[in-house]
N, C-alpha and C positions, 0 to 999 in steps of 0.2 A: 468500471475499472479496466484498465488496459495494461498489461505488463509484457515487457521484453523479458524473456527467461532464457538463461544459459542452458541448453539442452543437456550438456553432459552432467552438469552439477545441480541443476534445478534452481540456480540462483536468480532472483529477481534483479535485473540490471537497471531497468528503468520501470517505474510505475506511474501511471497517470490516471485521471479521472475526468469527469465532465464538470467539476466545479468551475464556476464562472471566474473566479479571482486566481491569478497566477500564484499568489502566495499560498492559497489552499491547495492547489495542484502540487507545489513543491513540497509542502508539508507531508501530503500523502506519500510523495516519492521518497522522502527522507524516512519515513516510518517503515516502509516495505523494503527499500533497497538493501540487498545483501541477504535477505532471507532465502533460505533454500526451501523450495517446495517439497523436496524429498522428505523434509521432516514434518510434513503436514502444514495445514492452514490455520490451526488453532492459534498459534502464536501471533501471526500477522493480524488475524481477525480481532484478538484480545487487544493488541496494540491500538488498532482503529477504534474499538469501543471505548477504551480508556483514555485516549488522548485527542480524538476528534470530537469536538462538542458542538459543531456548526448545524445549521438547518438540515443539511443532507444526512447528518447523523441522527436525526430525530430529536434534537434538543433544542 
């Protein structure tokens, strides 16, 4: 995972990952975009666990 984060507010501006397909990378970006890391990482981690079911997610 790679994220561009706004330093002032901790917001994820862009998120990317090493998935081979562009659609998968865009899906991860849409799940994480706008989340503030100042609120912790539990919510984005849960979003990934609940919504990403590909091979990289262990399914």
